[in-house]
DSSP file (Angstrom, degrees, kcal/mol; ACC not computed):
  #  RESIDUE AA STRUCTURE BP1 BP2  ACC     N-H-->O    O-->H-N    N-H-->O    O-->H-N    TCO  KAPPA ALPHA  PHI   PSI    X-CA   Y-CA   Z-CA
    1    1 A M     >        0   0    0      0, 0.0     4,-2.2     0, 0.0     5,-0.2   0.000 360.0 360.0 360.0 -28.6   13.1  -71.1  -51.8
    2    2 A E  H  >  +     0   0    0      1,-0.2     4,-1.7     2,-0.2     5,-0.1   0.900 360.0  49.9 -62.5 -40.0   16.1  -72.1  -53.9
    3    3 A R  H  > S+     0   0    0      2,-0.2     4,-1.9     1,-0.2    -1,-0.2   0.891 107.9  53.8 -66.1 -39.1   17.3  -68.5  -53.9
    4    4 A L  H  > S+     0   0    0      1,-0.2     4,-2.2     2,-0.2    -2,-0.2   0.924 107.4  51.3 -59.4 -44.2   16.9  -68.4  -50.1
    5    5 A N  H  X S+     0   0    0     -4,-2.2     4,-2.4     1,-0.2    -1,-0.2   0.870 107.6  52.4 -62.2 -36.8   19.1  -71.5  -49.8
    6    6 A S  H  X S+     0   0    0     -4,-1.7     4,-1.6     2,-0.2    -1,-0.2   0.856 108.0  51.4 -69.5 -32.9   21.8  -69.9  -52.0
    7    7 A I  H  X S+     0   0    0     -4,-1.9     4,-1.6     2,-0.2    -2,-0.2   0.919 111.5  47.2 -66.4 -43.0   21.8  -66.8  -49.7
    8    8 A I  H  X S+     0   0    0     -4,-2.2     4,-2.4     1,-0.2    -2,-0.2   0.887 109.3  54.1 -65.8 -38.6   22.2  -69.0  -46.7
    9    9 A Q  H  X S+     0   0    0     -4,-2.4     4,-2.6     1,-0.2    -1,-0.2   0.852 103.7  56.8 -62.7 -34.3   25.0  -71.0  -48.4
   10   10 A K  H  X S+     0   0    0     -4,-1.6     4,-1.7     2,-0.2    -1,-0.2   0.916 108.8  45.7 -62.7 -42.9   26.8  -67.7  -49.1
   11   11 A M  H  X S+     0   0    0     -4,-1.6     4,-1.8     2,-0.2    -2,-0.2   0.908 112.8  51.0 -65.0 -41.3   26.8  -67.0  -45.3
   12   12 A E  H  X S+     0   0    0     -4,-2.4     4,-2.1     1,-0.2    -2,-0.2   0.893 108.1  51.4 -65.2 -39.5   27.9  -70.5  -44.6
   13   13 A A  H  X S+     0   0    0     -4,-2.6     4,-2.1     1,-0.2    -1,-0.2   0.875 107.5  54.3 -63.6 -36.7   30.8  -70.2  -47.1
   14   14 A C  H  X>S+     0   0    0     -4,-1.7     5,-2.0     2,-0.2     4,-0.5   0.887 107.3  50.2 -64.0 -39.3   31.8  -67.0  -45.4
   15   15 A I  H ><5S+     0   0    0     -4,-1.8     3,-0.8     1,-0.2    -2,-0.2   0.932 113.1  45.8 -63.1 -46.2   32.0  -68.8  -42.0
   16   16 A Q  H 3<5S+     0   0    0     -4,-2.1    -2,-0.2     1,-0.2    -1,-0.2   0.810 115.3  46.1 -69.6 -31.1   34.1  -71.6  -43.5
   17   17 A D  H 3<5S-     0   0    0     -4,-2.1    -1,-0.2    -5,-0.2    -2,-0.2   0.422 106.6-124.8 -92.1   0.8   36.5  -69.2  -45.3
   18   18 A N  T <<5 +     0   0    0     -3,-0.8    -3,-0.2    -4,-0.5    -4,-0.1   0.830  57.1 153.9  57.6  34.6   36.8  -66.9  -42.3
   19   19 A D      < -     0   0    0     -5,-2.0     2,-1.8    -6,-0.2     3,-0.2  -0.127  64.7 -64.6 -77.3-176.3   35.7  -63.9  -44.3
   20   20 A D     >  -     0   0    0      1,-0.2     4,-2.0     2,-0.1     3,-0.2  -0.545  58.1-179.9 -74.3  86.6   34.0  -60.9  -42.8
   21   21 A L  H  > S+     0   0    0     -2,-1.8     4,-3.4     1,-0.2     5,-0.3   0.870  73.1  59.1 -59.1 -40.9   30.9  -62.7  -41.6
   22   22 A E  H  > S+     0   0    0      1,-0.2     4,-2.2     2,-0.2    -1,-0.2   0.925 109.6  42.1 -58.9 -46.6   29.3  -59.6  -40.1
   23   23 A T  H  > S+     0   0    0     -3,-0.2     4,-2.0     2,-0.2    -1,-0.2   0.931 118.3  44.8 -66.4 -46.4   29.3  -57.7  -43.4
   24   24 A V  H  X S+     0   0    0     -4,-2.0     4,-2.7     1,-0.2    -2,-0.2   0.909 113.4  50.8 -64.2 -42.7   28.2  -60.6  -45.4
   25   25 A M  H  X S+     0   0    0     -4,-3.4     4,-2.9    -5,-0.2     5,-0.2   0.900 108.9  51.1 -64.2 -41.1   25.5  -61.6  -42.9
   26   26 A M  H  X S+     0   0    0     -4,-2.2     4,-1.9    -5,-0.3    -1,-0.2   0.926 112.9  45.8 -62.3 -44.2   24.1  -58.1  -42.8
   27   27 A D  H  X S+     0   0    0     -4,-2.0     4,-1.9     2,-0.2    -2,-0.2   0.921 115.2  46.7 -63.5 -44.8   23.9  -58.0  -46.6
   28   28 A C  H  X S+     0   0    0     -4,-2.7     4,-2.4     1,-0.2    -2,-0.2   0.909 112.2  49.1 -65.7 -42.7   22.3  -61.4  -46.8
   29   29 A M  H  X S+     0   0    0     -4,-2.9     4,-2.7     1,-0.2    -1,-0.2   0.853 107.8  55.2 -68.1 -32.7   19.8  -60.7  -44.1
   30   30 A E  H  X S+     0   0    0     -4,-1.9     4,-2.0    -5,-0.2    -1,-0.2   0.922 109.9  46.5 -62.8 -42.9   18.8  -57.5  -45.7
   31   31 A E  H  X S+     0   0    0     -4,-1.9     4,-2.4     2,-0.2     5,-0.4   0.904 112.4  50.0 -65.5 -40.8   18.1  -59.4  -48.9
   32   32 A I  H  X S+     0   0    0     -4,-2.4     4,-3.1     1,-0.2    -2,-0.2   0.922 110.7  49.7 -63.5 -43.6   16.1  -62.1  -47.0
   33   33 A E  H  < S+     0   0    0     -4,-2.7     4,-0.4     1,-0.2    -1,-0.2   0.878 115.4  43.6 -63.4 -37.4   14.1  -59.4  -45.2
   34   34 A E  H  < S+     0   0    0     -4,-2.0    -1,-0.2    -5,-0.2    -2,-0.2   0.865 132.1  18.1 -75.3 -36.4   13.2  -57.7  -48.5
   35   35 A N  H  < S+     0   0    0     -4,-2.4    -3,-0.2    -5,-0.2    -2,-0.2   0.629 132.9  32.7-114.4 -17.8   12.5  -60.8  -50.5
   36   36 A Y     <  +     0   0    0     -4,-3.1     2,-2.7    -5,-0.4     5,-0.2  -0.090  64.8 147.7-134.5  35.3   11.8  -63.7  -48.1
   37   37 A N        +     0   0    0     -4,-0.4     2,-0.3     3,-0.1    -4,-0.1  -0.416  42.4 108.5 -77.3  72.6   10.2  -62.0  -45.1
   38   38 A Q  S >  S-     0   0    0     -2,-2.7     3,-2.1     1,-0.1     4,-0.3  -0.958  82.4-102.2-146.8 162.7    8.0  -65.0  -44.3
   39   39 A L  G >> S+     0   0    0     -2,-0.3     3,-1.7     1,-0.3     4,-0.5   0.804 113.1  64.0 -58.0 -35.1    7.7  -67.7  -41.7
   40   40 A D  G 34 S+     0   0    0      1,-0.3    -1,-0.3     2,-0.2    -3,-0.1   0.530  91.8  67.3 -73.8  -1.2    9.2  -70.4  -43.9
   41   41 A S  G <> S+     0   0    0     -3,-2.1     4,-1.2    -5,-0.2    -1,-0.3   0.651  87.2  71.4 -82.5 -17.6   12.5  -68.5  -43.9
   42   42 A V  H <> S+     0   0    0     -3,-1.7     4,-2.5    -4,-0.3     5,-0.2   0.937  90.0  53.8 -67.9 -49.3   13.0  -69.1  -40.2
   43   43 A Q  H  X S+     0   0    0     -4,-0.5     4,-2.4     1,-0.2     5,-0.2   0.904 107.4  48.9 -59.7 -46.5   13.9  -72.8  -40.2
   44   44 A P  H  > S+     0   0    0      0, 0.0     4,-1.7     0, 0.0    -1,-0.2   0.875 112.5  50.2 -61.4 -34.4   16.7  -72.7  -42.8
   45   45 A L  H  X S+     0   0    0     -4,-1.2     4,-1.9     2,-0.2    -2,-0.2   0.910 110.5  48.4 -69.2 -41.1   18.3  -69.8  -40.8
   46   46 A L  H  X S+     0   0    0     -4,-2.5     4,-2.2     1,-0.2    -1,-0.2   0.878 108.9  54.3 -65.6 -36.3   18.0  -71.7  -37.5
   47   47 A H  H  X S+     0   0    0     -4,-2.4     4,-2.3    -5,-0.2    -1,-0.2   0.883 104.8  54.7 -64.0 -37.9   19.6  -74.8  -39.2
   48   48 A L  H  X S+     0   0    0     -4,-1.7     4,-0.9     1,-0.2    -1,-0.2   0.941 110.0  46.1 -58.5 -46.8   22.5  -72.6  -40.3
   49   49 A M  H  < S+     0   0    0     -4,-1.9     3,-0.4     1,-0.2    -2,-0.2   0.863 110.8  53.1 -66.2 -35.1   23.1  -71.5  -36.7
   50   50 A E  H  < S+     0   0    0     -4,-2.2    -1,-0.2     1,-0.2    -2,-0.2   0.876 105.9  53.5 -66.6 -37.1   22.7  -75.1  -35.5
   51   51 A R  H  < S+     0   0    0     -4,-2.3    -1,-0.2     1,-0.3    -2,-0.2   0.714 117.1  38.5 -69.5 -19.7   25.4  -76.3  -37.9
   52   52 A H    ><  +     0   0    0     -4,-0.9     3,-1.5    -3,-0.4    -1,-0.3  -0.543  66.0 160.3-131.2  66.5   27.8  -73.7  -36.6
   53   53 A P  T 3  S+     0   0    0      0, 0.0    -1,-0.1     0, 0.0    -2,-0.1   0.709  75.8  52.1 -66.0 -19.9   27.3  -73.5  -32.8
   54   54 A L  T 3  S+     0   0    0     -3,-0.1     2,-0.3     2,-0.1    -5,-0.0   0.459  85.9 106.0 -95.2  -1.1   30.7  -71.9  -32.2
   55   55 A T  S <  S-     0   0    0     -3,-1.5     2,-1.0    -6,-0.2    -3,-0.1  -0.600  72.6-127.5 -82.1 137.1   30.2  -69.1  -34.7
   56   56 A D        +     0   0    0     -2,-0.3     3,-0.1     1,-0.2    -2,-0.1  -0.750  31.1 172.9 -85.5 104.5   29.5  -65.6  -33.4
   57   57 A F        -     0   0    0     -2,-1.0     6,-0.4     1,-0.4     7,-0.2   0.321  57.9 -86.0 -92.2   6.2   26.3  -64.5  -35.2
   58   58 A G        -     0   0    0      3,-0.2    -1,-0.4     4,-0.1     6,-0.0  -0.424  54.3 -60.4 110.8 171.6   26.1  -61.4  -33.1
   59   59 A S  S    S-     0   0    0     -2,-0.2    -1,-0.1    -3,-0.1     2,-0.1  -0.740 126.4 -29.2-126.8  83.7   24.5  -60.5  -29.7
   60   60 A P  S    S-     0   0    0      0, 0.0     4,-0.4     0, 0.0     3,-0.2  -0.978 107.6-166.3 -85.8 -20.8   21.8  -61.3  -30.6
   61   61 A G     >  -     0   0    0      1,-0.2     4,-2.1     2,-0.1    -3,-0.2  -0.115  38.8 -67.2  98.1 165.2   22.5  -60.4  -34.3
   62   62 A P  H  > S+     0   0    0      0, 0.0     4,-2.0     0, 0.0    -1,-0.2   0.798 126.4  56.0 -66.2 -30.3   20.4  -59.9  -37.4
   63   63 A I  H  > S+     0   0    0     -6,-0.4     4,-2.6     2,-0.2     5,-0.2   0.946 110.0  45.1 -67.1 -46.0   19.3  -63.5  -37.8
   64   64 A V  H  > S+     0   0    0     -4,-0.4     4,-2.5     1,-0.2    -1,-0.2   0.905 111.4  52.8 -64.6 -41.5   17.9  -63.6  -34.3
   65   65 A H  H  X S+     0   0    0     -4,-2.1     4,-0.7     1,-0.2    -1,-0.2   0.904 111.7  47.0 -60.4 -40.1   16.2  -60.2  -34.8
   66   66 A F  H >< S+     0   0    0     -4,-2.0     3,-1.0     1,-0.2     4,-0.3   0.940 112.7  48.2 -64.7 -47.5   14.6  -61.6  -38.0
   67   67 A V  H >< S+     0   0    0     -4,-2.6     3,-1.9     1,-0.2    -2,-0.2   0.852 101.1  65.6 -63.8 -35.9   13.5  -64.8  -36.3
   68   68 A E  H >< S+     0   0    0     -4,-2.5     3,-1.6     1,-0.3    -1,-0.2   0.775  87.7  69.6 -59.7 -26.6   12.0  -63.0  -33.3
   69   69 A R  T << S+     0   0    0     -3,-1.0    -1,-0.3    -4,-0.7    -2,-0.2   0.763 101.4  46.5 -61.2 -23.3    9.4  -61.4  -35.7
   70   70 A F  T X  S+     0   0    0     -3,-1.9     3,-2.0    -4,-0.3    -1,-0.3   0.243  79.1 144.5-106.0  11.8    7.8  -64.8  -36.0
   71   71 A Y  T <  S+     0   0    0     -3,-1.6     3,-0.1     1,-0.3    -3,-0.1  -0.276  74.9   8.9 -55.5 131.9    7.7  -65.7  -32.3
   72   72 A K  T 3  S+     0   0    0      1,-0.3     2,-0.4     0, 0.0    -1,-0.3   0.642 100.3 120.8  67.7  19.7    4.6  -67.8  -31.4
   73   73 A K    <   -     0   0    0     -3,-2.0     2,-0.3   -34,-0.0    -1,-0.3  -0.860  63.1-118.0-106.7 150.0    3.6  -68.2  -35.0
   74   74 A R              0   0    0     -2,-0.4   -35,-0.1     1,-0.1    -3,-0.0  -0.639 360.0 360.0 -94.1 143.0    3.3  -71.7  -36.5
   75   75 A I              0   0    0     -2,-0.3    -1,-0.1   -36,-0.1   -32,-0.0   0.411 360.0 360.0 -84.6 360.0    5.2  -73.1  -39.4
């Protein structure tokens, strides 16, 4: 879980530094899908989006597509 948090921190740093969020987010989400494709990955990702409500994460974007896989499953 510590590695998952560092991946999310990488996305968050990108938001704060105004870097190319789309590219970084795609790379990070690819890593999460390959290595952390489980229900307990959902909550940290949603918290990231809650901390940055004005950030454009896509329409709907890779985070939402990932989270949708776990719709109606319990944490």
